[in-house]
PDB file with one MODEL, atoms N, CA, C and O in Angstrom:
MODEL        1
ATOM      1  N   MET A   1      -5.549   2.353  17.889  1.00  0.00           N
ATOM      2  CA  MET A   1      -5.423   1.003  18.343  1.00  0.00           C
ATOM      3  C   MET A   1      -4.340   0.321  17.544  1.00  0.00           C
ATOM      4  O   MET A   1      -4.226   0.540  16.338  1.00  0.00           O
ATOM      5  N   GLY A   2      -3.554  -0.491  18.187  1.00  0.00           N
ATOM      6  CA  GLY A   2      -2.481  -1.214  17.517  1.00  0.00           C
ATOM      7  C   GLY A   2      -2.793  -2.697  17.432  1.00  0.00           C
ATOM      8  O   GLY A   2      -3.317  -3.293  18.373  1.00  0.00           O
ATOM      9  N   ILE A   3      -2.467  -3.275  16.303  1.00  0.00           N
ATOM     10  CA  ILE A   3      -2.709  -4.703  16.085  1.00  0.00           C
ATOM     11  C   ILE A   3      -1.393  -5.375  15.739  1.00  0.00           C
ATOM     12  O   ILE A   3      -0.735  -5.012  14.765  1.00  0.00           O
ATOM     13  N   ILE A   4      -1.017  -6.350  16.537  1.00  0.00           N
ATOM     14  CA  ILE A   4       0.152  -7.172  16.230  1.00  0.00           C
ATOM     15  C   ILE A   4      -0.375  -8.482  15.679  1.00  0.00           C
ATOM     16  O   ILE A   4      -1.083  -9.215  16.369  1.00  0.00           O
ATOM     17  N   GLY A   5      -0.028  -8.774  14.434  1.00  0.00           N
ATOM     18  CA  GLY A   5      -0.539  -9.962  13.757  1.00  0.00           C
ATOM     19  C   GLY A   5      -1.766  -9.620  12.934  1.00  0.00           C
ATOM     20  O   GLY A   5      -2.875 -10.051  13.249  1.00  0.00           O
ATOM     21  N   TYR A   6      -1.566  -8.850  11.886  1.00  0.00           N
ATOM     22  CA  TYR A   6      -2.684  -8.395  11.054  1.00  0.00           C
ATOM     23  C   TYR A   6      -2.971  -9.424   9.962  1.00  0.00           C
ATOM     24  O   TYR A   6      -2.699  -9.207   8.781  1.00  0.00           O
ATOM     25  N   VAL A   7      -3.531 -10.553  10.401  1.00  0.00           N
ATOM     26  CA  VAL A   7      -3.922 -11.595   9.445  1.00  0.00           C
ATOM     27  C   VAL A   7      -5.446 -11.706   9.551  1.00  0.00           C
ATOM     28  O   VAL A   7      -6.109 -10.673   9.637  1.00  0.00           O
ATOM     29  N   ARG A   8      -6.016 -12.875   9.549  1.00  0.00           N
ATOM     30  CA  ARG A   8      -7.471 -13.031   9.478  1.00  0.00           C
ATOM     31  C   ARG A   8      -8.199 -12.368  10.658  1.00  0.00           C
ATOM     32  O   ARG A   8      -9.046 -11.502  10.439  1.00  0.00           O
ATOM     33  N   ILE A   9      -7.892 -12.748  11.873  1.00  0.00           N
ATOM     34  CA  ILE A   9      -8.587 -12.183  13.034  1.00  0.00           C
ATOM     35  C   ILE A   9      -8.169 -10.739  13.249  1.00  0.00           C
ATOM     36  O   ILE A   9      -9.001  -9.907  13.612  1.00  0.00           O
ATOM     37  N   GLY A  10      -6.906 -10.425  13.034  1.00  0.00           N
ATOM     38  CA  GLY A  10      -6.433  -9.053  13.168  1.00  0.00           C
ATOM     39  C   GLY A  10      -7.125  -8.106  12.198  1.00  0.00           C
ATOM     40  O   GLY A  10      -7.438  -6.969  12.550  1.00  0.00           O
ATOM     41  N   ARG A  11      -7.360  -8.570  10.988  1.00  0.00           N
ATOM     42  CA  ARG A  11      -8.068  -7.744   9.990  1.00  0.00           C
ATOM     43  C   ARG A  11      -9.508  -7.480  10.418  1.00  0.00           C
ATOM     44  O   ARG A  11     -10.008  -6.363  10.280  1.00  0.00           O
ATOM     45  N   ARG A  12     -10.169  -8.503  10.934  1.00  0.00           N
ATOM     46  CA  ARG A  12     -11.554  -8.334  11.395  1.00  0.00           C
ATOM     47  C   ARG A  12     -11.606  -7.368  12.576  1.00  0.00           C
ATOM     48  O   ARG A  12     -12.505  -6.531  12.657  1.00  0.00           O
ATOM     49  N   THR A  13     -10.656  -7.482  13.480  1.00  0.00           N
ATOM     50  CA  THR A  13     -10.595  -6.579  14.630  1.00  0.00           C
ATOM     51  C   THR A  13     -10.369  -5.144  14.169  1.00  0.00           C
ATOM     52  O   THR A  13     -11.026  -4.223  14.653  1.00  0.00           O
ATOM     53  N   GLY A  14      -9.440  -4.954  13.233  1.00  0.00           N
ATOM     54  CA  GLY A  14      -9.172  -3.621  12.700  1.00  0.00           C
ATOM     55  C   GLY A  14     -10.392  -3.013  12.032  1.00  0.00           C
ATOM     56  O   GLY A  14     -10.674  -1.827  12.207  1.00  0.00           O
ATOM     57  N   LYS A  15     -11.108  -3.811  11.277  1.00  0.00           N
ATOM     58  CA  LYS A  15     -12.316  -3.325  10.604  1.00  0.00           C
ATOM     59  C   LYS A  15     -13.368  -2.907  11.626  1.00  0.00           C
ATOM     60  O   LYS A  15     -14.024  -1.878  11.464  1.00  0.00           O
ATOM     61  N   LEU A  16     -13.526  -3.701  12.670  1.00  0.00           N
ATOM     62  CA  LEU A  16     -14.488  -3.388  13.719  1.00  0.00           C
ATOM     63  C   LEU A  16     -14.136  -2.073  14.417  1.00  0.00           C
ATOM     64  O   LEU A  16     -14.993  -1.204  14.575  1.00  0.00           O
ATOM     65  N   PHE A  17     -12.889  -1.930  14.829  1.00  0.00           N
ATOM     66  CA  PHE A  17     -12.478  -0.713  15.526  1.00  0.00           C
ATOM     67  C   PHE A  17     -12.498   0.504  14.604  1.00  0.00           C
ATOM     68  O   PHE A  17     -12.735   1.624  15.056  1.00  0.00           O
ATOM     69  N   HIS A  18     -12.251   0.288  13.326  1.00  0.00           N
ATOM     70  CA  HIS A  18     -12.321   1.393  12.360  1.00  0.00           C
ATOM     71  C   HIS A  18     -13.736   1.959  12.284  1.00  0.00           C
ATOM     72  O   HIS A  18     -13.913   3.167  12.128  1.00  0.00           O
ATOM     73  N   THR A  19     -14.734   1.099  12.394  1.00  0.00           N
ATOM     74  CA  THR A  19     -16.125   1.576  12.349  1.00  0.00           C
ATOM     75  C   THR A  19     -16.444   2.484  13.533  1.00  0.00           C
ATOM     76  O   THR A  19     -17.367   3.296  13.463  1.00  0.00           O
ATOM     77  N   PHE A  20     -15.682   2.349  14.624  1.00  0.00           N
ATOM     78  CA  PHE A  20     -15.861   3.227  15.785  1.00  0.00           C
ATOM     79  C   PHE A  20     -14.994   4.483  15.685  1.00  0.00           C
ATOM     80  O   PHE A  20     -14.961   5.289  16.615  1.00  0.00           O
ATOM     81  N   GLY A  21     -14.296   4.650  14.565  1.00  0.00           N
ATOM     82  CA  GLY A  21     -13.511   5.855  14.342  1.00  0.00           C
ATOM     83  C   GLY A  21     -12.090   5.805  14.883  1.00  0.00           C
ATOM     84  O   GLY A  21     -11.439   6.843  15.000  1.00  0.00           O
ATOM     85  N   CYS A  22     -11.603   4.628  15.211  1.00  0.00           N
ATOM     86  CA  CYS A  22     -10.245   4.499  15.745  1.00  0.00           C
ATOM     87  C   CYS A  22      -9.195   4.580  14.637  1.00  0.00           C
ATOM     88  O   CYS A  22      -9.435   4.148  13.509  1.00  0.00           O
ATOM     89  N   ARG A  23      -8.053   5.128  14.963  1.00  0.00           N
ATOM     90  CA  ARG A  23      -6.877   5.074  14.086  1.00  0.00           C
ATOM     91  C   ARG A  23      -6.289   3.678  14.250  1.00  0.00           C
ATOM     92  O   ARG A  23      -6.084   3.224  15.376  1.00  0.00           O
ATOM     93  N   ILE A  24      -6.015   2.995  13.144  1.00  0.00           N
ATOM     94  CA  ILE A  24      -5.548   1.611  13.183  1.00  0.00           C
ATOM     95  C   ILE A  24      -4.085   1.551  12.761  1.00  0.00           C
ATOM     96  O   ILE A  24      -3.730   1.948  11.651  1.00  0.00           O
ATOM     97  N   LEU A  25      -3.237   1.048  13.664  1.00  0.00           N
ATOM     98  CA  LEU A  25      -1.821   0.807  13.384  1.00  0.00           C
ATOM     99  C   LEU A  25      -1.608  -0.700  13.391  1.00  0.00           C
ATOM    100  O   LEU A  25      -2.145  -1.398  14.252  1.00  0.00           O
ATOM    101  N   ALA A  26      -0.836  -1.203  12.447  1.00  0.00           N
ATOM    102  CA  ALA A  26      -0.620  -2.646  12.361  1.00  0.00           C
ATOM    103  C   ALA A  26       0.857  -2.963  12.240  1.00  0.00           C
ATOM    104  O   ALA A  26       1.624  -2.217  11.632  1.00  0.00           O
ATOM    105  N   ARG A  27       1.239  -4.085  12.831  1.00  0.00           N
ATOM    106  CA  ARG A  27       2.603  -4.593  12.746  1.00  0.00           C
ATOM    107  C   ARG A  27       2.534  -6.053  12.346  1.00  0.00           C
ATOM    108  O   ARG A  27       1.907  -6.865  13.026  1.00  0.00           O
ATOM    109  N   CYS A  28       3.181  -6.382  11.239  1.00  0.00           N
ATOM    110  CA  CYS A  28       3.237  -7.760  10.743  1.00  0.00           C
ATOM    111  C   CYS A  28       4.682  -8.119  10.453  1.00  0.00           C
ATOM    112  O   CYS A  28       5.533  -7.242  10.305  1.00  0.00           O
ATOM    113  N   ARG A  29       4.947  -9.389  10.373  1.00  0.00           N
ATOM    114  CA  ARG A  29       6.294  -9.833   9.994  1.00  0.00           C
ATOM    115  C   ARG A  29       6.612  -9.475   8.559  1.00  0.00           C
ATOM    116  O   ARG A  29       7.769  -9.226   8.222  1.00  0.00           O
ATOM    117  N   HIS A  30       5.588  -9.444   7.701  1.00  0.00           N
ATOM    118  CA  HIS A  30       5.767  -9.156   6.282  1.00  0.00           C
ATOM    119  C   HIS A  30       4.904  -7.959   5.900  1.00  0.00           C
ATOM    120  O   HIS A  30       3.822  -7.772   6.455  1.00  0.00           O
ATOM    121  N   LEU A  31       5.374  -7.154   4.962  1.00  0.00           N
ATOM    122  CA  LEU A  31       4.578  -6.039   4.468  1.00  0.00           C
ATOM    123  C   LEU A  31       3.445  -6.575   3.609  1.00  0.00           C
ATOM    124  O   LEU A  31       3.642  -7.500   2.821  1.00  0.00           O
ATOM    125  N   HIS A  32       2.279  -6.007   3.758  1.00  0.00           N
ATOM    126  CA  HIS A  32       1.109  -6.411   2.986  1.00  0.00           C
ATOM    127  C   HIS A  32       0.741  -5.288   2.027  1.00  0.00           C
ATOM    128  O   HIS A  32       0.560  -4.147   2.453  1.00  0.00           O
ATOM    129  N   SER A  33       0.628  -5.591   0.759  1.00  0.00           N
ATOM    130  CA  SER A  33       0.263  -4.576  -0.228  1.00  0.00           C
ATOM    131  C   SER A  33      -1.243  -4.396  -0.311  1.00  0.00           C
ATOM    132  O   SER A  33      -1.712  -3.426  -0.906  1.00  0.00           O
ATOM    133  N   ASP A  34      -2.015  -5.310   0.274  1.00  0.00           N
ATOM    134  CA  ASP A  34      -3.474  -5.246   0.179  1.00  0.00           C
ATOM    135  C   ASP A  34      -4.133  -4.683   1.441  1.00  0.00           C
ATOM    136  O   ASP A  34      -5.302  -4.965   1.706  1.00  0.00           O
ATOM    137  N   MET A  35      -3.395  -3.893   2.217  1.00  0.00           N
ATOM    138  CA  MET A  35      -3.958  -3.275   3.425  1.00  0.00           C
ATOM    139  C   MET A  35      -5.007  -2.240   3.039  1.00  0.00           C
ATOM    140  O   MET A  35      -4.830  -1.519   2.057  1.00  0.00           O
ATOM    141  N   PRO A  36      -6.086  -2.157   3.791  1.00  0.00           N
ATOM    142  CA  PRO A  36      -7.063  -1.088   3.552  1.00  0.00           C
ATOM    143  C   PRO A  36      -6.425   0.284   3.793  1.00  0.00           C
ATOM    144  O   PRO A  36      -5.417   0.389   4.493  1.00  0.00           O
ATOM    145  N   ASP A  37      -7.005   1.314   3.222  1.00  0.00           N
ATOM    146  CA  ASP A  37      -6.456   2.669   3.356  1.00  0.00           C
ATOM    147  C   ASP A  37      -6.422   3.155   4.796  1.00  0.00           C
ATOM    148  O   ASP A  37      -5.579   3.982   5.145  1.00  0.00           O
ATOM    149  N   TYR A  38      -7.309   2.666   5.630  1.00  0.00           N
ATOM    150  CA  TYR A  38      -7.380   3.157   7.006  1.00  0.00           C
ATOM    151  C   TYR A  38      -6.355   2.502   7.935  1.00  0.00           C
ATOM    152  O   TYR A  38      -6.288   2.865   9.109  1.00  0.00           O
ATOM    153  N   VAL A  39      -5.559   1.555   7.448  1.00  0.00           N
ATOM    154  CA  VAL A  39      -4.560   0.868   8.265  1.00  0.00           C
ATOM    155  C   VAL A  39      -3.167   1.400   7.934  1.00  0.00           C
ATOM    156  O   VAL A  39      -2.785   1.482   6.767  1.00  0.00           O
ATOM    157  N   GLU A  40      -2.415   1.760   8.975  1.00  0.00           N
ATOM    158  CA  GLU A  40      -1.034   2.203   8.805  1.00  0.00           C
ATOM    159  C   GLU A  40      -0.106   1.095   9.277  1.00  0.00           C
ATOM    160  O   GLU A  40      -0.210   0.650  10.420  1.00  0.00           O
ATOM    161  N   GLN A  41       0.805   0.639   8.410  1.00  0.00           N
ATOM    162  CA  GLN A  41       1.812  -0.326   8.819  1.00  0.00           C
ATOM    163  C   GLN A  41       2.950   0.453   9.456  1.00  0.00           C
ATOM    164  O   GLN A  41       3.519   1.348   8.831  1.00  0.00           O
ATOM    165  N   VAL A  42       3.287   0.116  10.699  1.00  0.00           N
ATOM    166  CA  VAL A  42       4.276   0.874  11.454  1.00  0.00           C
ATOM    167  C   VAL A  42       5.331  -0.060  12.044  1.00  0.00           C
ATOM    168  O   VAL A  42       5.180  -1.281  12.034  1.00  0.00           O
ATOM    169  N   SER A  43       6.395   0.543  12.554  1.00  0.00           N
ATOM    170  CA  SER A  43       7.452  -0.225  13.206  1.00  0.00           C
ATOM    171  C   SER A  43       6.980  -0.695  14.581  1.00  0.00           C
ATOM    172  O   SER A  43       5.973  -0.212  15.098  1.00  0.00           O
ATOM    173  N   ARG A  44       7.699  -1.619  15.154  1.00  0.00           N
ATOM    174  CA  ARG A  44       7.356  -2.138  16.477  1.00  0.00           C
ATOM    175  C   ARG A  44       7.430  -1.025  17.529  1.00  0.00           C
ATOM    176  O   ARG A  44       6.590  -0.956  18.427  1.00  0.00           O
ATOM    177  N   THR A  45       8.436  -0.162  17.412  1.00  0.00           N
ATOM    178  CA  THR A  45       8.576   0.951  18.350  1.00  0.00           C
ATOM    179  C   THR A  45       7.367   1.872  18.293  1.00  0.00           C
ATOM    180  O   THR A  45       6.812   2.232  19.331  1.00  0.00           O
ATOM    181  N   GLU A  46       6.957   2.255  17.093  1.00  0.00           N
ATOM    182  CA  GLU A  46       5.798   3.123  16.920  1.00  0.00           C
ATOM    183  C   GLU A  46       4.527   2.456  17.433  1.00  0.00           C
ATOM    184  O   GLU A  46       3.674   3.116  18.027  1.00  0.00           O
ATOM    185  N   LEU A  47       4.399   1.169  17.210  1.00  0.00           N
ATOM    186  CA  LEU A  47       3.205   0.445  17.634  1.00  0.00           C
ATOM    187  C   LEU A  47       3.085   0.416  19.161  1.00  0.00           C
ATOM    188  O   LEU A  47       1.978   0.487  19.694  1.00  0.00           O
ATOM    189  N   HIS A  48       4.198   0.314  19.855  1.00  0.00           N
ATOM    190  CA  HIS A  48       4.160   0.278  21.318  1.00  0.00           C
ATOM    191  C   HIS A  48       4.030   1.667  21.932  1.00  0.00           C
ATOM    192  O   HIS A  48       3.625   1.795  23.088  1.00  0.00           O
ATOM    193  N   ARG A  49       4.367   2.700  21.180  1.00  0.00           N
ATOM    194  CA  ARG A  49       4.365   4.063  21.706  1.00  0.00           C
ATOM    195  C   ARG A  49       3.050   4.791  21.486  1.00  0.00           C
ATOM    196  O   ARG A  49       2.589   5.494  22.385  1.00  0.00           O
ATOM    197  N   ALA A  50       2.434   4.648  20.325  1.00  0.00           N
ATOM    198  CA  ALA A  50       1.325   5.515  19.925  1.00  0.00           C
ATOM    199  C   ALA A  50      -0.065   5.119  20.436  1.00  0.00           C
ATOM    200  O   ALA A  50      -0.760   5.985  20.969  1.00  0.00           O
ATOM    201  N   PRO A  51      -0.505   3.879  20.308  1.00  0.00           N
ATOM    202  CA  PRO A  51      -1.915   3.594  20.590  1.00  0.00           C
ATOM    203  C   PRO A  51      -2.246   3.489  22.080  1.00  0.00           C
ATOM    204  O   PRO A  51      -1.372   3.260  22.916  1.00  0.00           O
ATOM    205  N   ASP A  52      -3.531   3.663  22.384  1.00  0.00           N
ATOM    206  CA  ASP A  52      -4.045   3.445  23.734  1.00  0.00           C
ATOM    207  C   ASP A  52      -4.326   1.968  23.975  1.00  0.00           C
ATOM    208  O   ASP A  52      -4.285   1.498  25.112  1.00  0.00           O
ATOM    209  N   ILE A  53      -4.611   1.237  22.899  1.00  0.00           N
ATOM    210  CA  ILE A  53      -4.940  -0.189  22.976  1.00  0.00           C
ATOM    211  C   ILE A  53      -4.036  -0.955  22.017  1.00  0.00           C
ATOM    212  O   ILE A  53      -3.852  -0.546  20.871  1.00  0.00           O
ATOM    213  N   VAL A  54      -3.471  -2.065  22.485  1.00  0.00           N
ATOM    214  CA  VAL A  54      -2.702  -2.966  21.615  1.00  0.00           C
ATOM    215  C   VAL A  54      -3.282  -4.365  21.788  1.00  0.00           C
ATOM    216  O   VAL A  54      -3.411  -4.851  22.911  1.00  0.00           O
ATOM    217  N   VAL A  55      -3.630  -5.009  20.681  1.00  0.00           N
ATOM    218  CA  VAL A  55      -4.139  -6.378  20.726  1.00  0.00           C
ATOM    219  C   VAL A  55      -3.158  -7.299  20.009  1.00  0.00           C
ATOM    220  O   VAL A  55      -2.511  -6.911  19.036  1.00  0.00           O
ATOM    221  N   LEU A  56      -3.066  -8.509  20.504  1.00  0.00           N
ATOM    222  CA  LEU A  56      -2.168  -9.514  19.928  1.00  0.00           C
ATOM    223  C   LEU A  56      -2.989 -10.581  19.224  1.00  0.00           C
ATOM    224  O   LEU A  56      -3.876 -11.193  19.820  1.00  0.00           O
ATOM    225  N   HIS A  57      -2.687 -10.797  17.957  1.00  0.00           N
ATOM    226  CA  HIS A  57      -3.327 -11.861  17.175  1.00  0.00           C
ATOM    227  C   HIS A  57      -2.222 -12.659  16.498  1.00  0.00           C
ATOM    228  O   HIS A  57      -2.106 -12.688  15.273  1.00  0.00           O
ATOM    229  N   CYS A  58      -1.416 -13.305  17.332  1.00  0.00           N
ATOM    230  CA  CYS A  58      -0.298 -14.096  16.806  1.00  0.00           C
ATOM    231  C   CYS A  58      -0.133 -15.329  17.693  1.00  0.00           C
ATOM    232  O   CYS A  58      -0.515 -15.311  18.863  1.00  0.00           O
ATOM    233  N   PRO A  59       0.430 -16.388  17.141  1.00  0.00           N
ATOM    234  CA  PRO A  59       0.630 -17.594  17.941  1.00  0.00           C
ATOM    235  C   PRO A  59       1.738 -17.385  18.968  1.00  0.00           C
ATOM    236  O   PRO A  59       2.677 -16.627  18.725  1.00  0.00           O
ATOM    237  N   LEU A  60       1.634 -18.043  20.093  1.00  0.00           N
ATOM    238  CA  LEU A  60       2.686 -18.000  21.091  1.00  0.00           C
ATOM    239  C   LEU A  60       3.702 -19.088  20.764  1.00  0.00           C
ATOM    240  O   LEU A  60       3.405 -20.280  20.846  1.00  0.00           O
ATOM    241  N   ASN A  61       4.893 -18.661  20.396  1.00  0.00           N
ATOM    242  CA  ASN A  61       5.987 -19.596  20.125  1.00  0.00           C
ATOM    243  C   ASN A  61       7.303 -18.930  20.519  1.00  0.00           C
ATOM    244  O   ASN A  61       7.286 -17.846  21.102  1.00  0.00           O
ATOM    245  N   ASP A  62       8.428 -19.546  20.220  1.00  0.00           N
ATOM    246  CA  ASP A  62       9.717 -18.988  20.627  1.00  0.00           C
ATOM    247  C   ASP A  62       9.999 -17.623  20.004  1.00  0.00           C
ATOM    248  O   ASP A  62      10.696 -16.806  20.606  1.00  0.00           O
ATOM    249  N   ASN A  63       9.469 -17.365  18.808  1.00  0.00           N
ATOM    250  CA  ASN A  63       9.688 -16.061  18.144  1.00  0.00           C
ATOM    251  C   ASN A  63       8.836 -14.950  18.731  1.00  0.00           C
ATOM    252  O   ASN A  63       9.230 -13.785  18.674  1.00  0.00           O
ATOM    253  N   THR A  64       7.676 -15.278  19.294  1.00  0.00           N
ATOM    254  CA  THR A  64       6.768 -14.249  19.800  1.00  0.00           C
ATOM    255  C   THR A  64       6.765 -14.133  21.314  1.00  0.00           C
ATOM    256  O   THR A  64       6.231 -13.164  21.854  1.00  0.00           O
ATOM    257  N   ARG A  65       7.340 -15.085  22.000  1.00  0.00           N
ATOM    258  CA  ARG A  65       7.347 -15.057  23.469  1.00  0.00           C
ATOM    259  C   ARG A  65       8.126 -13.844  23.967  1.00  0.00           C
ATOM    260  O   ARG A  65       9.216 -13.549  23.477  1.00  0.00           O
ATOM    261  N   GLY A  66       7.556 -13.148  24.943  1.00  0.00           N
ATOM    262  CA  GLY A  66       8.246 -11.990  25.554  1.00  0.00           C
ATOM    263  C   GLY A  66       8.005 -10.729  24.807  1.00  0.00           C
ATOM    264  O   GLY A  66       8.514  -9.676  25.193  1.00  0.00           O
TER     265      GLY A  66
ENDMDL
END
């Protein structure tokens, strides 16, 4: 599963899906050093290519539109 916007809600979603045994890929604007071991920070290309599910947890604005 891929998560775009791995902040508060994205982290909770990742934790939930991890309990079901899912591989968790995350894409954030900034690298996070406090990511859990089960989360892989990946490029945007990898995030759109690999997972079966992608969830968005980011605000809709001019930078995220499209």
